[in-house]
C-alpha positions in Angstrom: 163.2 90.0 74.3 164.8 93.1 75.9 165.8 96.4 73.7 169.1 96.6 75.7 172.2 95.6 73.7 174.2 92.3 74.8 177.3 93.3 77.1 178.6 90.0 77.1 179.6 87.0 75.1 180.0 83.2 75.9 183.4 81.4 75.2 183.0 77.7 75.0 186.1 75.6 74.9 184.8 72.5 73.1 188.4 71.0 73.7 187.9 71.0 77.4 184.1 69.9 77.5 183.4 66.7 78.9 179.9 66.4 78.1 178.1 66.6 81.6 175.4 68.8 80.1 175.0 70.8 83.2 175.3 74.3 81.3 172.7 73.1 79.0 170.5 72.0 82.0 170.7 75.3 83.6 170.6 77.5 80.6 169.1 75.9 77.7 168.5 79.2 75.7 172.2 79.7 75.4 173.9 76.3 75.8 173.1 73.7 73.1 174.6 70.1 73.2 175.5 68.2 69.9 175.1 64.6 69.2 178.3 63.7 71.2 176.9 65.8 74.3 179.5 68.4 73.7 178.5 72.2 74.2 177.9 74.6 71.3 176.4 77.9 71.0 173.9 79.0 68.3 174.9 82.7 68.9 177.9 83.8 71.5 176.2 87.0 72.4 174.2 86.9 75.8 171.2 88.8 75.9 170.8 91.0 79.0 168.0 89.2 80.3 169.6 85.9 80.2 173.1 87.2 81.6 172.4 85.6 85.3 171.2 82.3 83.8 174.3 82.3 81.3 176.6 83.0 84.2 175.0 80.2 86.2 175.4 77.7 83.4 178.9 78.4 82.7 179.7 78.0 86.6 178.0 74.8 86.5 180.5 73.2 84.2 182.9 71.0 86.1 185.6 71.3 83.3 185.5 75.0 83.5 185.1 75.0 79.5 182.7 77.9 79.4 183.0 81.6 80.5 181.6 85.1 79.9 183.8 88.1 78.4 182.8 91.6 77.9 181.8 92.5 74.2 184.4 94.7 72.6 181.9 97.1 71.2 181.9 100.8 70.9 178.9 101.1 73.3 181.0 99.2 76.1 184.0 101.5 75.7 185.0 103.3 78.7 
């Protein structure tokens, strides 16, 4: 694990999730599937070393139910 602080969080709109599971196939460290095949997150913060993989997983979602947003932290303020 990196000592860098997470810069992004994942937003998963479960109401839009269709259960394709592509997100979890691409990035199982971030995206999990419940018993109904819908996405859920153990933690919405994305470790810096998983950022590219998390973006690819979000982009793989045909329902566009997942995206990354910047964390609103003092370290990220301009």
